[in-house]
C-alpha positions in Angstrom: 37.7 0.2 6.8 37.8 4.0 6.8 37.4 5.1 10.5 35.6 8.3 9.5 33.1 6.3 7.4 32.5 3.8 10.2 31.7 6.7 12.6 29.4 8.4 10.1 27.5 5.2 9.3 27.3 4.1 12.9 25.6 7.4 13.7 22.9 7.1 11.0 19.5 7.4 12.6 16.4 8.0 10.5 14.4 10.6 12.4 10.6 10.7 12.3 9.5 11.4 8.7 6.4 13.5 8.2 4.6 13.7 4.9 2.5 16.8 4.2 -1.0 16.3 2.8 -2.0 17.8 -0.6 -4.5 17.7 -3.4 -4.9 15.2 -6.2 -4.9 15.9 -9.9 -4.9 13.8 -13.0 -1.9 11.4 -13.1 -0.4 12.8 -9.9 -1.1 12.0 -6.3 0.3 14.0 -3.4 0.0 11.4 -0.7 -2.7 12.2 1.9 -4.9 9.7 3.7 -3.9 7.0 1.2 -0.2 7.3 2.0 0.2 3.6 3.0 -1.7 2.3 -0.1 0.2 4.6 -2.5 3.7 3.8 -1.2 3.8 0.4 0.5 4.4 -2.9 -1.2 6.5 -1.2 -3.9 10.2 -1.6 -4.5 11.3 2.0 -5.0 14.7 2.3 -6.7 16.5 5.5 -5.8 17.3 7.5 -9.0 19.1 10.5 -7.5 19.3 12.9 -4.6 19.3 16.7 -5.0 20.7 18.8 -2.1 21.3 22.5 -2.3 20.6 22.4 -6.1 23.2 19.7 -6.7 22.0 16.4 -8.1 23.8 13.2 -7.4 23.0 10.0 -9.2 22.4 7.0 -7.0 24.5 3.9 -7.2 22.8 0.8 -8.7 21.1 -1.0 -5.9 20.0 1.9 -3.7 16.3 1.4 -2.9 13.5 1.7 -0.3 10.6 -0.7 0.3 7.9 -0.6 2.9 5.9 -3.8 3.5 2.2 -3.7 4.1 2.9 -4.4 7.8 5.1 -1.3 8.1 8.5 -3.1 8.0 11.0 -1.1 6.0 14.1 -2.4 4.3 16.4 -0.6 1.9 19.9 0.1 0.7 21.8 3.4 0.8 24.0 2.4 -2.1 26.3 0.1 -0.2 24.9 -0.4 3.2 21.5 -2.1 4.0 19.1 -0.5 6.4 15.9 -1.4 8.1 13.3 0.5 10.1 9.6 0.5 11.1 7.1 2.7 9.2 3.9 4.0 10.9 1.3 5.8 8.8 -1.2 8.3 10.2 -3.3 10.5 8.0 -0.8 12.3 5.7 2.3 11.3 7.6 4.7 8.4 7.7 7.3 7.9 10.4 10.3 5.7 10.2 11.5 4.4 13.6 14.3 2.2 14.8 16.6 2.8 11.8 19.6 0.4 11.7 22.3 0.3 9.1 25.2 -2.0 8.3 28.7 -0.6 8.3 30.3 -2.0 5.2 32.6 -0.2 2.7 31.9 -1.1 -0.9 34.2 -0.3 -3.8 32.8 2.2 -6.2 30.1 3.6 -3.8 31.0 7.0 -2.3 30.4 7.2 1.4 29.2 10.8 1.1 26.3 9.7 -1.1 25.1 7.3 1.5 25.3 10.1 4.2 23.5 12.5 1.9 20.7 10.1 1.2 20.3 9.2 4.9 20.3 12.9 6.0 17.8 13.8 3.3 15.4 11.0 4.3 15.8 12.1 7.9 15.1 15.8 7.3 11.8 16.1 9.1 8.7 16.8 7.0 8.9 15.4 3.5 6.3 16.2 0.9 5.6 13.0 -1.0 4.3 13.0 -4.6 3.5 9.9 -6.6 3.2 10.3 -10.3 2.7 7.0 -12.1 5.8 4.9 -11.5 7.7 7.9 -9.9 8.0 8.9 -6.3 9.4 12.3 -5.2 10.3 13.0 -1.5 10.9 16.7 -0.9 12.2 18.4 2.2 11.1 21.7 3.5 14.3 23.3 2.1 13.6 21.9 -1.3 16.0 19.0 -1.3 14.6 15.9 -2.9 15.0 12.2 -3.4 13.7 10.8 -6.7 12.7 7.2 -6.9 11.2 4.9 -9.5 9.0 1.8 -9.2 11.0 -1.3 -10.1 9.5 -4.7 -10.9 11.1 -7.9 -9.7 13.2 -9.9 -12.2 12.1 -13.4 -13.2 14.7 -16.2 -13.1 14.2 -17.1 -16.8 15.0 -14.6 -19.5 16.9 -12.2 -17.2 20.5 -11.5 -17.8 22.1 -12.1 -14.4 25.4 -10.2 -14.0 27.6 -12.0 -11.5 28.6 -9.7 -8.6 30.5 -12.2 -6.5 32.9 -13.7 -7.1 34.0 -10.5 -8.7 34.5 -10.6 -12.4 34.4 -6.8 -13.1 30.9 -7.2 -14.5 32.1 -9.5 -17.3 30.5 -12.7 -16.0 26.8 -13.2 -16.6 24.2 -16.0 -17.1 20.8 -16.2 -18.8 18.4 -19.1 -18.3 16.3 -19.8 -21.5 12.9 -21.3 -20.9 12.4 -22.4 -24.5 15.8 -24.2 -24.9 16.1 -25.4 -21.3 19.7 -24.1 -21.3 21.8 -21.6 -19.5 24.3 -19.5 -21.4 26.5 -16.5 -20.9 30.1 -15.7 -19.9 32.3 -16.9 -17.1 34.2 -13.6 -17.1 36.6 -14.8 -19.8 35.1 -17.7 -21.7 31.6 -18.2 -23.0 29.6 -21.0 -21.5 26.5 -23.1 -22.3 24.8 -26.0 -20.5 21.5 -27.7 -20.0 19.5 -26.3 -17.0 16.5 -28.0 -15.5 14.6 -25.8 -13.0 12.4 -27.4 -10.4 11.3 -26.7 -6.9 13.8 -24.0 -6.0 16.8 -25.8 -7.5 18.6 -25.9 -10.9 20.2 -29.1 -12.2 23.1 -27.9 -14.5 24.7 -30.2 -17.1 28.3 -30.3 -18.2 29.6 -26.8 -19.2 30.5 -26.3 -22.8 33.0 -23.4 -23.0 35.3 -21.6 -25.3 39.1 -22.0 -24.5 40.6 -18.5 -24.2 43.1 -17.5 -21.6 42.6 -14.3 -19.6 44.2 -12.6 -16.6 44.7 -14.5 -13.4 41.8 -12.9 -11.5 39.2 -13.6 -14.2 40.5 -17.2 -14.6 40.1 -17.6 -10.8 36.5 -16.4 -11.0 35.9 -18.7 -13.9 37.1 -21.7 -12.0 34.7 -20.8 -9.2 31.7 -20.5 -11.5 32.5 -23.7 -13.3 32.0 -25.4 -9.9 28.3 -24.8 -10.3 28.0 -27.1 -13.2 27.6 -30.9 -13.3 25.4 -30.8 -10.3 22.3 -29.2 -8.6 22.3 -25.7 -7.1 19.7 -24.1 -4.9 18.6 -20.7 -6.0 16.9 -17.8 -4.4 15.7 -14.4 -5.8 15.3 -11.3 -3.7 13.6 -8.8 -6.1 16.5 -8.3 -8.6 19.2 -10.3 -6.8 20.0 -13.9 -7.4 21.8 -16.3 -5.2 23.1 -19.7 -6.4 24.3 -22.2 -3.8 26.3 -25.2 -4.9 26.1 -28.7 -3.3 29.2 -27.9 -1.3 27.8 -24.6 0.1 29.7 -22.2 -2.2 27.6 -19.2 -3.2 27.5 -17.1 -6.3 25.6 -13.8 -6.3 24.2 -12.0 -9.3 22.1 -8.9 -10.1 19.6 -8.4 -12.9 21.2 -6.3 -15.6 19.5 -2.9 -16.2 
């Protein structure tokens, strides 16, 4: 891993975050005494970060969520972080910030550092407008976020993230037909799927018979291991984990 990146991420500490009070108008709420009610219990996906007038789009998966009890979890784009949030009048403070130190392909380290620094930049004015949340620093830098609903197992196109298939592998569970269909990264697939009590019983996979490059075929072989058996499944908001009977895991994310 990049030594400079490790050093930067290891040093990430989210300083006390203060939110200035303000007035309410139609359709917009500058968080005051109701800060906790307005912000907690919502999965806020990070849309972009603007620093010194330069806007940077957030990687898919960057988010912030504050539970009713004040526990915070989120993702900077690659690395997960956690903290404790304490609300008092028009302020919210994040304490005990901890972050993982992974390097993820396709996620610039400087974005994570920019997002972390902006969140840690003292007093942030917080404005909720419908499904949008804006956090603004005293210098005018801002983090824009959007409310994001959880994805249901059925009817969602789940794009496989690991094993890696370059975004080409995906599965969709159809409630009406009782089947799962999609792509294994190279070949199309279809099978029966019976969902019950946190598990999915998958029938024999019916696939096309194309040949692709070695990496995709390797991924395809791993995904085929899910079929003709029962897998356990778990959903964390918009992330799906499938665990086969021999303990092998497949991870997927809800397609946007």
